[in-house]
MARSE-995366 format. One line per field, with one value per residue: residue number from 1; residue in one letter; y, z, x of N, C-alpha, C in turn. Coordinates in steps of 0.05 Angstrom, whole numbers, padded with zeros to 5 digits. Atoms other than C-alpha are relative to their C-alpha. Layout:
# residues N
num = NUM  ...
residuo = a  ...
n_v = Y  ...
n_w = Z  ...
n_u = X  ...
ca_v = Y  ...
ca_w = Z  ...
ca_u = X  ...
c_v = Y  ...
c_w = Z  ...
c_u = X  ...
# end
This chain:
# residues 220
num = 1  2  3  4  5  6  7  8  9  10  11  12  13  14  15  16  17  18  19  20  21  22  23  24  25  26  27  28  29  30  31  32  33  34  35  36  37  38  39  40  41  42  43  44  45  46  47  48  49  50  51  52  53  54  55  56  57  58  59  60  61  62  63  64  65  66  67  68  69  70  71  72  73  74  75  76  77  78  79  80  81  82  83  84  85  86  87  88  89  90  91  92  93  94  95  96  97  98  99  100  101  102  103  104  105  106  107  108  109  110  111  112  113  114  115  116  117  118  119  120  121  122  123  124  125  126  127  128  129  130  131  132  133  134  135  136  137  138  139  140  141  142  143  144  145  146  147  148  149  150  151  152  153  154  155  156  157  158  159  160  161  162  163  164  165  166  167  168  169  170  171  172  173  174  175  176  177  178  179  180  181  182  183  184  185  186  187  188  189  190  191  192  193  194  195  196  197  198  199  200  201  202  203  204  205  206  207  208  209  210  211  212  213  214  215  216  217  218  219  220
residuo = m  e  w  k  t  d  g  g  s  g  p  i  r  i  l  i  v  e  d  d  l  d  w  i  k  a  i  s  a  f  l  n  n  e  s  d  m  l  v  v  g  a  a  t  t  t  d  e  a  l  q  l  a  d  t  l  p  f  d  v  a  l  v  d  i  q  l  t  a  g  g  h  e  g  i  y  a  a  l  e  l  h  q  s  h  a  a  k  i  i  m  l  t  s  v  t  d  e  a  v  m  t  q  a  f  t  a  g  a  v  n  y  i  e  k  s  r  y  r  d  l  p  a  a  i  r  t  a  y  r  h  p  a  a  m  e  a  l  l  k  e  f  a  r  l  k  r  e  e  q  l  g  a  l  t  p  a  e  r  e  v  f  e  l  i  e  q  g  h  t  q  s  e  i  e  k  k  l  y  k  a  e  s  t  l  k  n  q  v  n  k  v  l  k  k  l  g  v  r  s  s  k  e  a  v  e  l  v  r  r  k  g  l  f  r  r  g  d  k  r
n_v = -00024  -00025  -00022  -00027  -00005  -00028  -00004  -00016  00012  00006  00017  00026  00019  00026  00024  00019  00028  00011  00016  -00006  -00023  -00018  -00014  -00019  -00023  -00015  -00013  -00020  -00023  -00011  -00013  -00022  -00023  -00014  -00020  00005  00028  00007  00028  00000  00025  00023  00026  00021  00022  -00008  -00006  -00025  -00022  -00005  -00013  -00028  -00014  -00005  -00021  -00019  -00012  00000  -00006  00019  00023  00013  00028  00018  00024  00023  -00007  00023  00014  00021  -00003  -00026  -00008  -00028  -00003  00003  -00024  -00021  00006  -00007  -00029  -00012  00006  -00010  -00028  -00014  -00011  -00002  00018  00003  00024  -00001  00026  00003  00011  -00003  00024  -00010  00014  -00010  -00027  00001  00005  -00023  -00020  00010  -00003  -00028  -00018  -00019  -00002  00016  -00012  00018  -00012  -00013  -00026  -00013  -00029  -00005  00001  -00025  -00007  00019  -00006  -00024  00007  00017  -00016  -00023  00007  00026  00006  00011  00027  00018  00007  00018  00026  00014  00011  00022  00023  00010  00015  00025  00018  00012  00019  00023  00015  00013  00022  00023  00015  00001  00019  -00013  -00021  00014  00008  -00023  -00011  00016  -00008  -00027  00003  00012  00029  00016  00017  00023  -00010  -00005  00026  00010  -00017  00001  00028  00002  00015  -00018  -00007  -00018  -00026  -00013  -00009  -00023  -00022  -00009  -00015  -00025  -00017  -00008  -00020  -00025  -00010  00002  00026  00015  -00008  -00023  -00023  -00005  -00013  -00027  -00018  -00001  -00008  -00025  -00021  00001  00010  00023  -00004  00022  -00007  -00009  00020  -00003
n_w = 00000  00001  -00005  00007  -00004  -00003  00018  -00011  -00023  -00014  -00023  -00002  00016  -00015  00013  -00019  00009  -00020  00015  -00011  00015  -00017  -00016  00019  00004  -00025  -00007  00021  -00007  -00024  00007  00019  -00015  -00009  00021  00012  00008  00023  00008  00030  00011  -00019  00012  -00017  00002  00004  00029  00007  -00013  00015  00026  -00006  -00009  00023  00016  -00016  -00021  -00028  -00020  -00023  00005  -00023  00009  -00020  -00003  00008  00026  00007  -00023  -00012  00006  -00004  00027  -00001  -00004  00026  00015  -00011  00009  00029  00004  -00012  00017  00028  00001  -00024  -00012  -00028  -00004  -00027  00000  -00014  -00012  -00018  -00025  -00001  -00005  00000  00020  00026  00002  00005  00029  00015  -00001  00016  00028  00008  -00012  -00019  -00023  00003  -00014  -00003  00015  -00019  -00007  00026  -00003  -00002  00026  00012  -00012  00009  00029  00002  -00010  00021  00024  -00006  -00012  00012  -00006  -00027  00000  00015  -00018  -00021  00013  00006  -00026  -00008  00017  -00008  -00025  00006  00014  -00020  -00016  00016  00005  -00024  -00008  00017  -00004  00025  00018  00010  00019  00025  00013  00010  00023  00024  00007  00012  00027  00018  00003  -00009  -00023  00008  00004  -00026  -00012  00013  -00007  -00029  -00008  -00022  00006  00005  -00026  -00015  00013  -00004  -00028  -00001  00015  -00017  -00022  00011  00005  -00026  -00013  00015  -00003  00025  00003  00023  00011  00016  -00018  -00011  00020  00005  -00022  -00011  00021  00013  -00020  -00008  -00027  00001  00021  00002  -00008  -00028  -00018  -00027
n_u = 00017  -00016  00017  -00010  -00029  -00007  -00022  -00021  -00013  00025  00003  -00014  00016  00001  00009  00010  00000  00019  00021  00027  00009  00014  -00020  -00013  00018  00002  -00026  -00005  00016  -00012  -00026  00004  00009  -00024  -00007  -00026  -00001  00016  -00002  -00001  00007  00002  -00004  00009  -00020  -00028  -00004  00014  -00015  -00024  00008  00007  -00024  -00016  00012  00014  -00018  00010  -00021  00002  00018  00012  00002  00012  -00016  00016  00012  00017  00010  -00016  -00028  -00012  -00008  -00007  -00029  -00014  00007  -00017  -00027  -00002  00002  -00024  -00023  00002  00007  -00010  00024  00003  00023  00012  00016  00026  00004  00023  -00011  -00029  -00015  -00028  -00016  00009  -00008  -00028  -00003  00009  -00021  -00022  00008  -00002  00020  -00011  00018  00025  00023  00023  00023  00018  -00012  -00003  -00003  -00029  -00012  -00010  -00026  -00020  -00006  -00016  -00026  -00013  -00005  -00018  -00025  -00009  -00028  -00003  00012  -00018  -00022  00011  00005  -00025  -00011  00018  -00007  -00026  00004  00015  -00018  -00018  00017  00008  -00024  -00009  00018  -00005  -00024  -00016  00012  00024  -00009  -00008  00025  00014  -00015  00007  00028  -00002  -00012  00020  -00002  00023  -00006  -00016  -00027  -00012  -00006  -00025  -00023  -00007  00001  00019  00025  00023  00013  -00018  00000  00026  00000  -00017  00013  00021  -00012  -00009  00024  00011  -00017  00002  00027  00015  00014  -00009  -00026  00004  00003  -00026  -00017  00010  -00002  -00028  -00020  00006  -00005  -00028  -00003  -00017  -00020  -00019  -00027  00000  -00012  00008
ca_v = 00000  00067  00131  00206  00230  00295  00324  00369  00360  00362  00312  00247  00195  00129  00060  00010  -00065  -00100  -00154  -00127  -00080  -00050  -00033  -00002  00042  00063  00077  00114  00161  00171  00187  00231  00276  00293  00357  00330  00259  00227  00153  00142  00069  00001  -00070  -00135  -00181  -00178  -00181  -00125  -00083  -00091  -00074  -00011  00008  00004  00056  00095  00144  00135  00155  00106  00037  00009  -00067  -00117  -00173  -00224  -00207  -00276  -00318  -00360  -00333  -00275  -00259  -00185  -00196  -00218  -00160  -00114  -00148  -00140  -00067  -00051  -00085  -00060  00010  00027  00037  00063  00010  00009  -00059  -00066  -00121  -00147  -00187  -00171  -00231  -00216  -00269  -00245  -00172  -00189  -00218  -00156  -00109  -00154  -00150  -00074  -00047  00016  00011  -00028  -00006  -00049  -00038  -00022  00037  00065  00136  00129  00121  00194  00207  00143  00160  00229  00201  00149  00201  00258  00219  00165  00172  00159  00099  00070  00073  00040  -00015  -00030  -00037  -00081  -00125  -00130  -00152  -00202  -00230  -00241  -00273  -00319  -00339  -00353  -00400  -00445  -00501  -00510  -00570  -00530  -00472  -00520  -00546  -00476  -00453  -00509  -00491  -00419  -00441  -00476  -00548  -00600  -00646  -00705  -00663  -00642  -00714  -00733  -00673  -00682  -00758  -00752  -00799  -00769  -00771  -00738  -00683  -00669  -00663  -00614  -00572  -00568  -00544  -00491  -00465  -00464  -00425  -00374  -00367  -00388  -00445  -00466  -00464  -00413  -00366  -00375  -00356  -00296  -00268  -00284  -00280  -00220  -00181  -00201  -00237  -00297  -00290  -00345  -00346  -00322  -00358  -00370
ca_w = 00000  -00021  00004  00002  -00003  00011  -00041  00005  00068  00105  00156  00179  00128  00159  00129  00167  00161  00195  00175  00216  00168  00222  00264  00203  00192  00265  00276  00209  00229  00297  00268  00212  00265  00286  00249  00234  00212  00149  00138  00065  00058  00090  00074  00102  00083  00080  00003  -00002  00047  00006  -00059  -00027  00003  -00066  -00095  -00037  00003  00078  00141  00195  00189  00241  00236  00273  00302  00293  00220  00209  00257  00304  00280  00283  00209  00227  00250  00180  00150  00196  00177  00102  00108  00152  00106  00039  00059  00124  00152  00221  00249  00309  00325  00345  00394  00433  00484  00505  00501  00520  00473  00414  00428  00429  00359  00337  00360  00329  00263  00264  00304  00344  00391  00405  00427  00456  00414  00477  00487  00418  00446  00457  00382  00361  00411  00391  00317  00328  00368  00315  00260  00294  00328  00280  00296  00370  00356  00305  00357  00409  00360  00340  00413  00426  00366  00390  00460  00432  00387  00446  00485  00429  00411  00483  00489  00433  00445  00394  00364  00358  00325  00274  00258  00251  00205  00157  00161  00146  00085  00058  00068  00073  00132  00094  00073  00144  00168  00118  00135  00210  00211  00255  00258  00236  00307  00337  00285  00292  00367  00358  00307  00354  00411  00366  00345  00417  00441  00385  00400  00331  00305  00241  00204  00157  00214  00244  00180  00168  00238  00254  00189  00160  00225  00233  00299  00276  00236  00209  00239  00308  00362  00432
ca_u = 00000  00029  -00001  00012  00083  00118  00165  00205  00246  00179  00155  00187  00165  00143  00136  00093  00105  00046  -00004  -00063  -00099  -00142  -00081  -00047  -00108  -00113  -00038  -00033  -00089  -00056  00013  -00013  -00043  00028  00049  00119  00100  00073  00057  00077  00061  00047  00066  00038  00097  00173  00172  00121  00162  00225  00189  00160  00227  00260  00212  00184  00228  00220  00258  00234  00203  00155  00160  00115  00157  00101  00090  00062  00021  00063  00130  00178  00181  00187  00258  00278  00240  00279  00345  00331  00310  00370  00419  00392  00368  00404  00335  00321  00274  00228  00199  00126  00109  00050  00089  00160  00206  00279  00308  00266  00282  00356  00349  00311  00366  00419  00379  00385  00326  00340  00280  00217  00148  00093  00030  -00010  00038  00027  00025  00101  00111  00117  00174  00209  00204  00232  00290  00306  00303  00342  00397  00421  00495  00488  00442  00491  00546  00502  00481  00553  00573  00512  00530  00602  00580  00530  00584  00631  00574  00553  00624  00640  00581  00606  00655  00712  00675  00610  00647  00676  00606  00578  00634  00616  00542  00560  00600  00538  00558  00503  00496  00524  00584  00596  00592  00647  00691  00687  00679  00617  00557  00490  00461  00523  00524  00450  00459  00516  00478  00419  00464  00495  00426  00402  00462  00454  00380  00355  00312  00347  00413  00385  00366  00435  00470  00424  00427  00500  00540  00504  00511  00584  00573  00613  00677  00719  00788  00765  00805  00785
c_v = 00025  00023  00026  00003  00030  00005  00015  -00013  -00008  -00018  -00025  -00020  -00028  -00022  -00020  -00028  -00017  -00015  00004  00026  00021  00016  00020  00025  00018  00015  00021  00026  00015  00016  00023  00024  00016  00019  -00007  -00029  -00006  -00030  -00001  -00026  -00022  -00025  -00021  -00025  00011  00008  00026  00024  00007  00013  00029  00016  00007  00025  00023  00012  -00001  00005  -00020  -00022  -00011  -00029  -00018  -00025  -00025  00007  -00021  -00015  -00021  00002  00027  00010  00030  00004  -00002  00023  00023  -00003  00009  00030  00014  -00004  00014  00030  00016  00013  00003  -00014  00000  -00025  00004  -00028  00000  -00011  00002  -00026  00008  -00013  00011  00029  00002  -00005  00024  00022  -00009  00003  00029  00019  00020  00004  -00019  00013  -00021  00014  00013  00027  00016  00030  00007  00001  00026  00008  -00019  00004  00024  -00005  -00016  00017  00021  -00008  -00026  -00007  -00013  -00029  -00020  -00009  -00020  -00028  -00015  -00012  -00023  -00025  -00012  -00017  -00026  -00020  -00014  -00020  -00025  -00017  -00015  -00024  -00025  -00014  -00001  -00019  00012  00022  -00012  -00008  00025  00012  -00014  00006  00026  -00001  -00013  -00030  -00014  -00017  -00024  00008  00005  -00026  -00011  00016  -00004  -00029  -00004  -00016  00020  00009  00019  00027  00015  00011  00025  00024  00012  00017  00027  00019  00010  00022  00027  00012  00000  -00028  -00017  00010  00025  00025  00006  00015  00029  00019  00003  00009  00028  00024  -00001  -00011  -00025  00004  -00023  00009  00010  -00023  00006  00004
c_w = 00000  00002  -00008  00006  00001  -00017  00013  00024  00020  00024  -00001  -00015  00012  -00017  00022  -00012  00021  -00015  00010  -00014  00017  00017  -00018  -00003  00025  00006  -00021  00006  00024  -00007  -00019  00014  00012  -00023  -00015  -00010  -00023  -00006  -00030  -00012  00021  -00016  00020  00000  -00004  -00030  -00008  00012  -00016  -00027  00004  00006  -00024  -00016  00016  00021  00027  00019  00022  -00008  00027  -00009  00023  00002  -00009  -00026  -00011  00025  00009  -00006  00006  -00026  -00001  00004  -00026  -00018  00009  -00010  -00029  -00004  00010  -00019  -00027  -00001  00024  00015  00030  00007  00029  -00002  00016  00012  00018  00027  -00001  00008  -00003  -00022  -00028  -00004  -00005  -00030  -00016  -00001  -00016  -00030  -00009  00012  00019  00025  -00004  00018  00002  -00013  00019  00009  -00025  00002  00004  -00028  -00011  00012  -00009  -00028  -00002  00009  -00020  -00024  00005  00011  -00010  00008  00027  00001  -00014  00019  00021  -00012  -00005  00026  00009  -00016  00009  00026  -00005  -00014  00019  00016  -00015  -00006  00025  00008  -00017  00007  -00026  -00021  -00013  -00020  -00027  -00016  -00012  -00024  -00026  -00009  -00014  -00028  -00019  -00004  00010  00024  -00007  -00005  00026  00014  -00011  00009  00029  00011  00024  -00009  -00002  00027  00016  -00012  00005  00028  00003  -00013  00018  00024  -00010  -00004  00026  00012  -00015  00000  -00026  -00003  -00023  -00009  -00016  00017  00012  -00019  -00004  00023  00010  -00021  -00009  00020  00011  00028  00001  -00023  -00001  00009  00029  00017  00028  00018
c_u = 00017  -00019  00012  00029  00005  00025  00023  00013  -00021  00000  00016  -00018  00002  -00011  -00009  00001  -00015  -00021  -00028  -00009  -00014  00020  00015  -00017  -00001  00026  00007  -00014  00012  00026  -00003  -00011  00023  00009  00026  00003  -00019  00004  -00002  -00008  -00001  00003  -00009  00019  00028  00004  -00013  00015  00024  -00006  -00007  00025  00018  -00011  -00011  00019  -00013  00023  00001  -00020  -00010  -00006  -00011  00017  -00015  -00015  -00017  -00008  00019  00030  00010  00011  00009  00029  00015  -00007  00018  00029  00003  -00001  00025  00024  -00001  -00006  00010  -00022  00002  -00026  -00008  -00018  -00025  -00004  -00024  00009  00030  00013  00030  00016  -00007  00009  00030  00005  -00008  00022  00025  -00006  00001  -00020  00014  -00018  -00023  -00021  -00022  -00025  -00020  00010  00005  00004  00029  00013  00011  00028  00022  00008  00018  00029  00016  00009  00021  00027  00012  00029  00004  -00012  00018  00023  -00009  -00005  00026  00012  -00017  00007  00027  -00003  -00015  00019  00018  -00016  -00006  00025  00010  -00017  00005  00026  00016  -00013  -00025  00007  00008  -00025  -00013  00015  -00007  -00029  00000  00010  -00019  00002  -00025  00007  00017  00029  00015  00007  00026  00024  00009  -00001  -00019  -00024  -00023  -00012  00018  00000  -00026  -00002  00017  -00012  -00022  00011  00010  -00024  -00012  00016  -00001  -00028  -00016  -00011  00010  00027  -00002  -00002  00028  00018  -00009  00006  00029  00020  -00005  00004  00028  00004  00017  00019  00019  00027  00001  00012  -00008  00025
# end
């Protein structure tokens, strides 16, 4: 959904990434009442958000963590927007989960707001828009600390397994390279994913490699 745009320096342009159409309508009306804000578009999926972002200028993106039922697709939407457009992202959440919020900040979010506290959004949007340098420094430090924490949680054997996952090797290839039985390897992979706070090898590679939290050649 693409809406009104402003051709000048004008108000802060906001992109909403949310699958609840009623919420989009309500929050858009609320934010458009702010004299310095303008909702320029809304997307209900990651793909739609990226398509809009390629053609629609925006300053701040509001991204729902639970973009799809039963999952945290919004984290991947945030990651893609941050990587491809250096977007300033505020995550929207219904329930605060520390582990999930950690993933959101690692993906590039600069803040999060519970939907029930929507009245805090204007101030959060202004802060994200006006103070990007300070937030970038904070995020880099956060990513560095998370990297140290995550690396420290992996044993040498687990790090070896993850490096091969990161390189794109299949399970059978890893079994051959490391001379591990299928059951042993599966157990190690599951331990790696649990320690990194993700559910699959794909998530691990997306959230860890692309944010630089795991680098080949790191030594303990």
